[in-house]
FIGU-257284 format. One line per field, with one value per residue: x, y, z of N, C-alpha, C in turn; residue in one letter. Coordinates in steps of 0.1 Angstrom, whole numbers. Layout:
# FIGU-257284
n_east: (X ...)
n_north: (Y ...)
n_up: (Z ...)
ca_east: (X ...)
ca_north: (Y ...)
ca_up: (Z ...)
c_east: (X ...)
c_north: (Y ...)
c_up: (Z ...)
aa: (A ...)
END
This chain:
# FIGU-257284
n_east: (8 19 39 23 10 32 40 17 19 41 30 11 29 39 16 10 31 21 1 3 21 20 8 23 47 41 38 64 73 56 60 77 59 39 53 59 34 22 5 -18 -17 -41 -50 -29 -34 -59 -51 -35 -54 -73 -69 -75 -102 -112 -109 -128 -153 -156 -149 -171 -184 -168 -172 -194 -183 -164 -182 -194 -173 -153 -126 -99 -99 -107 -86 -66 -75 -74 -46 -35 -49 -38 -11 -12 -25 -7 16 9 0 17 20 4 -13 -41 -40 -25 -43 -66 -52 -43 -67 -76 -55 -62 -87 -78 -61 -79 -95 -76 -71 -96 -101 -79 -80 -101 -91 -70 -85 -99 -78 -61 -73 -68 -44 -48 -43 -14 -8 -22 -8 16 12 4 27 46 36 39 67 77 65 77 104 102 93 117 136 125 129 158 160 144 159 179 169 147 115 92 100 108 84 72 88 79 56 63 62 35 29 45 32 7 11 19 -6 -22 -11 -19 -36 -70 -96 -121 -147 -162 -195 -207 -230 -241 -248 -274 -287 -271 -277 -301 -295 -279 -245 -243 -263 -255 -245 -218 -203 -206 -194 -168 -163 -164 -143 -122 -122 -117 -92 -77 -81 -67 -41 -37 -40 -18 2 -1 4 24 52 51 42 65 85 74 78 104 123 146 138 150 158 133 122 136 127 100 102 111 88 71 84 87 64 64 74 55 31 32 33 11 -15 -13 -9 -33 -52 -69 -95 -89 -63 -68 -83 -64 -45 -60 -63 -36 -33 -48 -32 -9 -18 -24 1 18 6 2 28 36 20 28 56 84 112 128 147 149 127 107 113 108 80 73 80 64 38 40 42 17 -2 5 -1 -28 -39 -32 -46 -72 -76 -72 -93 -114 -115 -120 -146 -162 -186 -185 -166 -176 -185 -164 -154 -176 -178 -152 -153 -174 -165 -141 -150 -167 -148 -126 -139 -144 -117 -106 -114 -99 -72 -80 -99 -84 -65 -81 -88 -63 -59 -80 -77 -51 -28 -8 -11 -38 -51 -38 -47 -74 -71 -61 -83 -100 -85 -84 -112 -114 -100 -117 -141 -131 -127 -154 -163 -148 -158 -184 -179 -174 -184 -173 -146 -146 -155 -134 -114 -122)
n_north: (-12 12 16 19 43 60 59 71 97 105 105 126 147 147 152 178 193 201 219 247 251 250 274 294 293 306 333 347 344 358 380 369 350 367 381 360 350 373 388 410 434 432 407 391 397 385 358 353 354 334 308 315 323 298 284 297 294 266 250 243 224 201 185 169 152 139 125 108 92 89 99 92 84 108 125 113 118 146 150 138 153 178 173 168 191 212 204 206 232 251 254 268 300 298 274 281 296 278 256 267 271 245 237 253 241 215 220 231 208 193 210 210 183 172 177 160 136 133 130 106 87 91 102 107 119 143 171 172 163 182 205 197 194 220 235 223 229 257 260 247 262 287 280 272 295 309 295 292 313 314 287 288 306 289 266 274 290 275 247 248 252 228 210 211 195 171 166 163 140 121 122 114 87 77 81 62 39 40 22 10 26 18 36 40 47 71 76 100 107 106 128 148 148 160 185 207 217 244 255 261 284 286 274 292 315 305 302 329 339 324 335 363 363 353 372 394 383 378 404 417 401 410 438 445 447 471 489 489 499 525 534 540 519 501 486 460 453 454 432 410 414 408 382 372 377 358 334 332 324 296 277 284 277 250 245 257 244 222 235 248 229 227 244 267 272 278 301 319 318 332 357 365 366 389 409 406 414 441 451 444 455 480 490 493 514 536 539 549 548 533 506 483 483 481 457 441 445 431 405 401 403 381 359 362 360 335 319 324 312 285 279 283 262 240 243 235 207 205 217 200 175 148 122 120 145 162 168 182 205 215 221 240 261 269 277 299 314 319 333 356 364 368 393 411 421 437 455 469 480 498 515 526 541 558 572 580 575 553 550 556 536 513 515 509 483 473 476 457 434 434 430 405 389 393 381 355 350 350 328 307 306 298 273 257 232 215 215 204 178 168 165 147)
n_up: (0 8 -12 -34 -28 -27 -54 -65 -55 -69 -95 -91 -89 -116 -131 -121 -131 -155 -152 -156 -175 -204 -209 -196 -211 -234 -232 -229 -255 -271 -288 -309 -319 -328 -348 -366 -375 -383 -365 -350 -322 -308 -315 -304 -277 -274 -278 -256 -236 -240 -226 -200 -202 -209 -185 -170 -184 -190 -168 -151 -165 -165 -143 -151 -170 -154 -137 -155 -167 -148 -126 -131 -159 -170 -163 -179 -205 -205 -202 -226 -246 -240 -247 -275 -285 -277 -291 -319 -323 -334 -361 -380 -385 -379 -364 -342 -326 -324 -313 -289 -277 -272 -256 -234 -227 -221 -198 -181 -176 -162 -140 -127 -122 -108 -79 -72 -80 -62 -38 -44 -44 -22 2 29 28 16 22 22 -4 -20 -14 -24 -52 -59 -52 -69 -94 -94 -91 -115 -134 -131 -136 -162 -175 -173 -189 -214 -234 -238 -248 -271 -286 -292 -305 -320 -318 -323 -321 -294 -280 -286 -273 -247 -247 -239 -210 -206 -220 -206 -180 -188 -196 -171 -157 -170 -160 -133 -108 -112 -96 -73 -61 -30 -22 0 28 24 -1 -12 0 -9 -36 -36 -27 -44 -53 -59 -44 -19 5 15 -5 -26 -15 -14 -41 -48 -33 -44 -70 -65 -53 -74 -93 -81 -82 -111 -120 -108 -121 -147 -145 -126 -134 -149 -130 -113 -130 -134 -109 -108 -112 -132 -164 -167 -141 -130 -142 -130 -104 -108 -114 -90 -75 -85 -79 -51 -39 -40 -18 1 -10 -8 20 32 28 45 70 73 78 100 118 134 125 98 101 112 91 71 83 82 55 50 63 47 21 27 34 12 -12 -2 2 -24 -31 -15 -16 -36 -59 -42 -41 -24 -7 -25 -36 -14 -13 -36 -28 -6 -18 -36 -18 -5 -26 -36 -13 -9 -32 -30 -6 -14 -33 -17 1 -15 -13 14 17 3 7 2 -15 -41 -46 -49 -75 -86 -69 -73 -101 -102 -85 -96 -122 -117 -103 -122 -142 -129 -124 -149 -157 -143 -151 -173 -163 -143 -160 -174 -153 -147 -170 -167 -143 -146 -131 -110 -83 -73 -87 -76 -50 -53 -60 -36 -19 -31 -25 3 8 -3 16 37 29 28 56 65 50 60 87 81 72 93 102 83 88 113 107 93 112 132)
ca_east: (0 28 45 12 8 44 39 6 25 50 21 6 40 40 5 12 41 14 -10 4 33 17 3 34 58 36 39 77 75 45 65 81 47 33 61 58 21 17 -7 -19 -17 -54 -50 -20 -41 -69 -44 -31 -66 -81 -69 -82 -116 -116 -110 -141 -165 -156 -147 -183 -189 -159 -178 -202 -174 -159 -193 -197 -162 -144 -115 -87 -100 -108 -72 -59 -80 -68 -31 -32 -53 -28 1 -15 -28 5 25 4 -5 27 22 -3 -20 -53 -37 -20 -55 -73 -44 -43 -81 -76 -46 -70 -96 -71 -56 -91 -98 -66 -73 -108 -101 -68 -84 -110 -82 -63 -95 -102 -67 -54 -81 -62 -32 -52 -36 0 -8 -27 3 27 10 4 41 53 31 45 81 79 61 88 116 99 94 131 144 119 135 171 158 139 170 188 162 136 104 83 105 109 71 69 95 71 46 68 57 21 30 50 22 -4 15 18 -20 -27 -6 -25 -46 -83 -101 -135 -151 -173 -204 -210 -244 -246 -250 -288 -289 -264 -284 -312 -289 -268 -234 -246 -274 -249 -238 -204 -196 -206 -183 -155 -161 -160 -129 -113 -122 -111 -77 -71 -82 -56 -29 -35 -38 -3 10 -3 8 35 64 48 42 79 92 68 83 119 131 149 130 157 157 119 120 141 118 88 105 111 73 65 91 87 52 66 74 43 20 34 31 -2 -27 -10 -11 -47 -61 -77 -103 -81 -52 -74 -87 -51 -40 -68 -59 -23 -35 -52 -20 0 -23 -22 16 23 0 4 42 36 13 35 71 90 126 136 147 148 114 98 115 100 66 71 81 52 27 42 39 3 -10 7 -8 -43 -43 -31 -57 -85 -77 -73 -107 -124 -117 -126 -160 -169 -191 -182 -157 -183 -188 -152 -154 -186 -174 -140 -158 -182 -157 -131 -157 -170 -136 -118 -146 -141 -103 -103 -117 -90 -62 -87 -105 -74 -59 -90 -87 -51 -61 -90 -71 -38 -18 -9 -15 -52 -54 -34 -56 -86 -67 -60 -97 -105 -77 -90 -125 -111 -97 -129 -149 -125 -130 -168 -165 -143 -168 -196 -175 -170 -187 -165 -133 -148 -156 -120 -105 -128)
ca_north: (0 24 17 25 57 68 60 81 110 109 108 139 157 147 160 192 200 205 228 261 250 254 288 302 294 314 348 353 342 364 389 361 344 378 383 348 349 387 390 424 435 427 392 386 398 374 346 351 354 322 298 320 322 284 281 303 289 252 243 238 212 190 175 160 142 131 117 98 82 87 109 87 85 122 130 108 126 159 150 136 164 188 170 170 206 220 200 209 245 260 252 279 311 292 264 287 299 266 248 273 269 231 237 258 231 204 224 232 194 189 218 206 169 168 176 148 124 132 124 92 77 93 113 111 127 154 184 171 162 194 214 192 197 234 239 218 237 271 259 243 273 297 276 272 309 314 288 291 322 308 275 292 311 278 256 280 291 264 235 251 250 214 202 211 185 158 164 158 126 113 121 106 73 74 80 50 29 40 12 15 28 17 45 36 58 72 77 114 110 109 141 157 148 169 198 209 225 259 260 263 297 285 272 305 323 299 306 344 340 319 345 376 362 351 386 401 377 381 419 419 395 419 452 447 453 485 497 490 509 538 538 544 507 499 474 447 450 451 418 401 415 401 367 369 377 345 323 332 317 282 270 286 270 236 244 263 235 214 243 253 218 229 256 278 276 284 315 326 320 342 370 368 371 403 417 405 422 455 454 442 465 493 495 498 527 548 539 551 550 525 493 472 483 476 442 436 445 420 392 399 400 367 350 363 354 320 313 324 303 272 278 282 249 231 244 227 194 207 220 189 166 134 120 122 159 171 173 192 217 221 227 252 271 274 283 313 321 323 343 369 367 372 407 419 430 447 465 478 488 509 524 533 551 568 581 584 573 540 550 554 522 503 517 501 469 470 474 444 424 434 424 391 382 393 370 343 348 346 315 297 304 290 259 251 218 207 213 195 165 163 163 139)
ca_up: (0 9 -25 -43 -25 -32 -69 -68 -52 -81 -106 -88 -93 -130 -136 -116 -140 -167 -149 -161 -184 -218 -209 -192 -222 -246 -229 -233 -269 -278 -299 -319 -325 -336 -361 -375 -381 -386 -357 -344 -307 -303 -317 -294 -265 -274 -277 -242 -228 -243 -216 -188 -205 -209 -171 -166 -191 -192 -156 -145 -173 -163 -133 -158 -176 -143 -132 -165 -170 -136 -125 -138 -174 -173 -163 -190 -216 -204 -205 -240 -253 -238 -254 -289 -288 -276 -302 -332 -325 -338 -375 -388 -378 -374 -354 -329 -319 -321 -304 -276 -272 -267 -245 -223 -224 -214 -185 -173 -172 -151 -128 -120 -119 -99 -65 -71 -81 -49 -28 -47 -42 -9 9 42 25 7 25 18 -19 -26 -13 -33 -66 -62 -52 -81 -105 -93 -94 -129 -143 -129 -143 -177 -179 -174 -199 -227 -243 -243 -256 -284 -294 -296 -314 -326 -308 -326 -314 -280 -275 -288 -263 -235 -248 -233 -197 -207 -225 -195 -170 -194 -194 -156 -153 -175 -151 -120 -106 -113 -82 -71 -51 -22 -20 14 30 22 -15 -15 5 -18 -49 -35 -24 -54 -47 -61 -35 -6 6 17 -18 -33 -9 -18 -55 -49 -28 -55 -81 -62 -51 -87 -99 -76 -87 -125 -121 -105 -132 -159 -144 -117 -140 -153 -118 -108 -139 -131 -96 -110 -114 -146 -169 -165 -127 -127 -147 -120 -93 -111 -113 -75 -71 -89 -73 -36 -34 -41 -6 9 -15 -3 34 37 30 57 82 73 79 112 117 140 116 86 104 113 77 64 89 77 41 50 66 35 11 31 33 -2 -21 4 0 -38 -32 -8 -18 -49 -60 -32 -47 -15 -2 -36 -37 -3 -17 -45 -21 2 -27 -40 -7 -2 -37 -36 -2 -11 -43 -24 3 -21 -39 -6 7 -23 -7 28 16 -3 17 -1 -26 -53 -48 -51 -89 -88 -62 -80 -114 -100 -78 -106 -132 -112 -100 -133 -149 -122 -125 -163 -158 -135 -159 -182 -154 -137 -171 -176 -141 -148 -180 -163 -132 -151 -121 -105 -69 -72 -92 -66 -39 -57 -59 -22 -14 -35 -18 17 7 -5 29 46 24 32 70 66 44 70 97 76 69 106 103 74 95 124 101 89 124 142)
c_east: (9 35 35 11 20 44 28 11 34 41 15 16 40 28 6 21 33 3 -9 14 30 12 15 44 53 39 53 80 65 49 70 69 40 40 59 45 14 4 -6 -18 -30 -54 -41 -27 -52 -62 -40 -43 -74 -80 -77 -98 -121 -118 -124 -153 -167 -155 -160 -188 -180 -165 -187 -194 -168 -170 -196 -186 -152 -132 -103 -88 -101 -94 -64 -62 -74 -54 -28 -37 -43 -16 -1 -17 -16 15 21 0 5 28 16 -9 -33 -50 -32 -32 -63 -66 -44 -56 -81 -66 -54 -80 -89 -66 -68 -95 -89 -69 -85 -107 -90 -72 -93 -101 -75 -73 -98 -91 -61 -61 -74 -49 -35 -45 -22 0 -13 -15 14 24 9 19 48 49 38 60 84 76 72 100 114 99 108 139 138 125 149 170 153 150 179 182 151 124 94 87 105 95 68 76 87 58 50 63 43 21 35 39 10 -1 14 3 -26 -23 -11 -35 -60 -89 -116 -139 -163 -182 -207 -225 -250 -250 -265 -292 -283 -270 -295 -307 -277 -257 -237 -257 -268 -241 -223 -197 -196 -195 -170 -152 -157 -146 -119 -111 -115 -96 -70 -71 -70 -43 -27 -34 -23 6 10 4 19 47 63 48 57 87 87 74 99 128 134 141 137 156 142 115 124 132 105 90 105 96 67 71 89 75 54 66 61 31 20 30 17 -13 -25 -13 -26 -57 -71 -84 -95 -70 -57 -78 -74 -45 -47 -65 -45 -23 -39 -41 -11 -5 -21 -8 21 19 3 18 43 30 22 50 74 105 134 135 144 134 104 100 108 86 63 71 68 39 28 38 23 -5 -8 0 -23 -47 -42 -42 -70 -87 -79 -87 -118 -126 -123 -141 -168 -173 -189 -172 -163 -185 -176 -152 -164 -183 -162 -145 -165 -174 -147 -138 -160 -158 -128 -125 -144 -127 -100 -106 -107 -80 -68 -92 -95 -65 -67 -89 -74 -52 -70 -84 -57 -27 -19 -14 -30 -57 -50 -42 -69 -83 -66 -73 -102 -98 -82 -103 -124 -109 -109 -139 -144 -127 -144 -170 -160 -152 -180 -192 -170 -172 -178 -151 -134 -149 -143 -112 -112 -118)
c_north: (13 27 24 40 66 70 71 95 115 112 122 150 158 155 175 199 206 216 242 261 256 268 297 304 303 328 353 352 350 373 380 354 355 381 372 348 362 390 404 423 429 412 385 386 387 360 343 350 341 312 302 319 307 280 286 296 273 244 236 226 200 180 165 149 133 121 105 88 81 97 104 88 100 129 126 115 140 160 148 146 176 186 173 185 214 217 206 224 255 261 264 289 305 282 270 292 287 257 253 271 255 229 242 248 220 208 226 218 190 197 214 192 165 167 164 136 122 125 110 83 79 104 117 119 139 167 183 171 175 204 210 196 212 240 235 226 251 270 256 255 284 293 276 286 315 307 289 301 317 295 278 298 300 269 262 280 279 251 236 248 235 205 201 203 173 156 158 143 116 111 113 91 68 73 67 38 29 29 18 15 27 26 41 48 59 76 91 117 113 123 151 158 158 184 200 218 240 264 262 276 296 282 284 314 318 303 321 346 335 329 358 374 359 364 394 396 381 396 422 413 405 432 455 453 468 494 500 500 523 543 540 532 505 486 461 443 447 436 408 402 408 386 363 368 363 333 321 324 301 274 272 279 255 235 247 253 226 222 247 241 218 243 268 282 282 299 324 329 331 356 374 372 385 412 417 414 437 459 454 453 479 499 500 512 539 549 540 552 543 511 482 472 478 462 435 435 433 407 390 396 386 357 350 357 339 313 313 314 289 269 276 268 238 231 237 213 194 209 210 179 152 134 124 136 167 177 184 206 224 228 240 264 277 281 298 321 327 333 356 373 373 387 416 428 440 459 475 485 500 519 532 544 562 578 586 584 559 540 548 540 511 504 509 487 464 468 461 433 423 427 409 383 382 382 357 340 343 332 304 295 296 276 252 236 209 205 203 180 159 159 155 128)
c_up: (0 -5 -35 -41 -29 -47 -73 -65 -64 -93 -104 -92 -109 -136 -133 -125 -152 -165 -154 -173 -198 -220 -206 -204 -233 -244 -233 -248 -278 -290 -311 -327 -333 -349 -371 -382 -384 -378 -351 -329 -302 -304 -307 -280 -263 -272 -263 -232 -229 -232 -204 -190 -205 -194 -166 -171 -191 -178 -150 -152 -170 -153 -140 -164 -165 -138 -142 -167 -159 -137 -133 -153 -178 -173 -175 -203 -216 -207 -220 -249 -252 -247 -269 -293 -287 -288 -316 -334 -331 -354 -384 -379 -371 -362 -341 -320 -315 -311 -290 -269 -265 -256 -232 -218 -216 -200 -176 -168 -160 -139 -120 -114 -108 -84 -63 -72 -68 -38 -31 -43 -28 -1 22 40 17 9 20 2 -26 -25 -22 -47 -69 -62 -64 -93 -106 -97 -109 -138 -142 -137 -158 -182 -181 -185 -213 -238 -248 -251 -270 -292 -299 -307 -322 -317 -310 -319 -299 -273 -276 -277 -250 -236 -241 -219 -196 -211 -213 -184 -175 -192 -179 -152 -158 -166 -137 -119 -107 -98 -81 -59 -43 -20 -5 15 28 8 -18 -11 -5 -32 -48 -33 -33 -48 -48 -52 -21 -5 7 4 -27 -28 -13 -33 -56 -44 -38 -66 -77 -59 -64 -94 -94 -82 -102 -128 -119 -116 -144 -157 -134 -123 -144 -141 -113 -117 -136 -118 -96 -111 -129 -151 -166 -150 -123 -132 -137 -107 -95 -110 -98 -70 -74 -82 -58 -31 -34 -28 2 4 -12 12 39 38 42 70 84 75 91 111 122 131 103 89 105 99 70 70 84 63 41 53 54 24 14 29 19 -11 -15 2 -15 -40 -26 -11 -33 -48 -48 -36 -36 -9 -13 -38 -26 -6 -26 -38 -13 -7 -33 -30 -5 -13 -38 -25 -4 -22 -37 -14 -4 -28 -28 0 -2 -18 7 27 9 7 14 -12 -39 -56 -51 -65 -92 -81 -69 -93 -112 -95 -89 -118 -129 -109 -111 -142 -142 -124 -139 -165 -152 -143 -167 -173 -148 -147 -174 -165 -142 -159 -176 -153 -136 -141 -115 -90 -66 -76 -82 -54 -41 -56 -44 -15 -18 -27 -4 17 5 8 38 42 28 47 72 61 54 82 93 74 82 106 94 81 106 119 98 101 135 146)
aa: (M S K V R N N F A W E I V L I A C N L R L A I I I L T P L I D K I G E T F K L S T V Q L G I L T T I P L L C F G F I S I L I S L L I K K I G T R R T I I I G L F L L M L A N F F R I Y T E S L I F V G T L F V G V A I T I L N V T L P A L V V D Y A E E K S A F L N G L Y I A T S N L I S A L A G G V I V P L S N L V G W E N A I Q V F S L P A L I A G V G A I L L P K K E I E L D N K V E I L E K E K V W Q R Y A I W L L A I F M G L Q S L V F Y T L V A W L P S V L V N H G I S P V T A G W M F A A F Q M I G F P F S Y V V P K L A S R L K S A R L T M L L L L V G Y I L G V G I L I V V K D N L W L L L L A C L I N G I T T G T S F A L S L Y L I T V F S S S K E E V G Q V S G F V Q S I G Y L L A S S G P V I F G I L K D T F N N W N T T L L C L L L V A A F T A T I G L I M I E M G R Q H F L R L N K)
END
């Protein structure tokens, strides 16, 4: 049994390598892609937005697929679809859009199904495995973002993108080798059939929390380098500080689900998130021309956004009342969440143009971030019975 669980943990790592990879590698190559296919700025913007829209519109449908064919088969479909879509999207202008669409669909399948797979195979280790796959995803994404440009200079951007189809192939083979898992239905299923996940206030709060924390993260991803340059940091240094923002969340995304597995710890984590948002975004508002304080702001924001993302994914398993429900909760929460998140970069770009300064825009972001943590605290209080159930 121990050997099977160790092998499953390795498979979780392999799957996690693919959760952001095919999206992250596109952004540093966007200018080369635009030059190759003669794409306009608007078309390039659409290209980079497609996966996020997939997360929003398709996530809620994945639970139907899980219910019909099971989590293991759904994961296998997602991995091989990802491999094929990423490999073939580099050949023509049409394929770069169609392929990226299917990349978004495939990663949506993985995002929704992975929490359900963890519960199916190792429910008692869900906190550890959730932290493991989130941390792995963050680390691999950061590394891929760093190597994709040098690799493209060496072998061409088309071949560089195709190289990153290999992790999906390896993970797909690993998923095929997983033992088939018969899921025992628990006595709550009849009740849950009558009470759908979207009829529970706590699930709606989780979806809103998921969306708002993602909105804050993707807004910072879109605009943090511009804010730093506006504050007197050189573009090159701002690039390194942006990389630090992305990397610093890696260890925290691993530890947080384990720490937040009890009600008191979850409350404390949410309070610390509120403090992190206030400090991280607050420093960006009040500090200019101070490299070290701005770097500190980047690190605090990286820790806070990484922690909030890890916590939101972990809470999907906490707020699911049965193994069968995890896929439904995951799909619903991520669908609502990413629809909210996809609006962030656009809205705050409009605010910047409207106010013509970053301070007012960042103040609006800070208010959204503080509201996010407040929603999280209310949600955790409403989920008291779920924490008690896990710690009996």
